[in-house]
N, C-alpha and C positions, 0 to 999 in steps of 0.2 A: 285511432277512436273506434272506427267501425269494427275492426277486428276485435277488440276487447268486448264490444257489445255482443258479437256473434259467438265468442267463447262463454260469456255468462248466459246466453240464451240456449246453448247447446244442451246443458243438463236438464233445463226446463223441458225442452223438446223431447229429450230422450224419455224422461219421466212420463210426459203426456202420451207419448206413443205407446209406451209400455202399459200405462193405466188404461187407455182406450182398448188395447188389445185384450188385457185381462178382463175387462168389463164384458168384451164380446163373447168370451168363452161360455159363461154361464147363460147368456142370452140365446146362443146357438143350441146349447144342450137343452134348454127349456123349449126351444121351438121344435126340436126333434121329439122330445117328450109329449109335447102339446099334440103334434100331428099323430102320434102314435095311439095316444089315448082317444083322440077324435076318431081315428080309424077303427079302434076296437069298441067304441061305444055302441055301435049298432051291430056288433057281433060277427061282421065280415069284412074283409078287405076288398075294396073296389079298385079298379085300375087308377082311378084319380088319387086315391089315398096313397097307393104305392109311389106314384110319381111325385107327390108333395113330401113324402118321407124321404125319398131319394134325394130330391132336390135340396131339402134342408140339410141332409147328411153331406152332400157335395159341397155346399156352402161353408159347413162347419169345417170340413177337411181343408178347403182353401183357406179359411180363416187361420188354421193352425199353420199353414205354410207361410203366412204373412207376418209371422213372429218377427218384431224388430229386434235387431242385434244391438 
């Protein structure tokens, strides 16, 4: 009985993981674009701006590596 419930829940779990992962992609791309535009708004890059852009890019790259199979 429990095995049947796990088999039925498995496709839902896979779709949920894939959906969350797909939702995260535009969010991270928006974060990188937002930080880039904020850095360019004042006309020059500061050290803090570069660190924020690199951090967002690093997390976006890590998110890509977490793709569910």
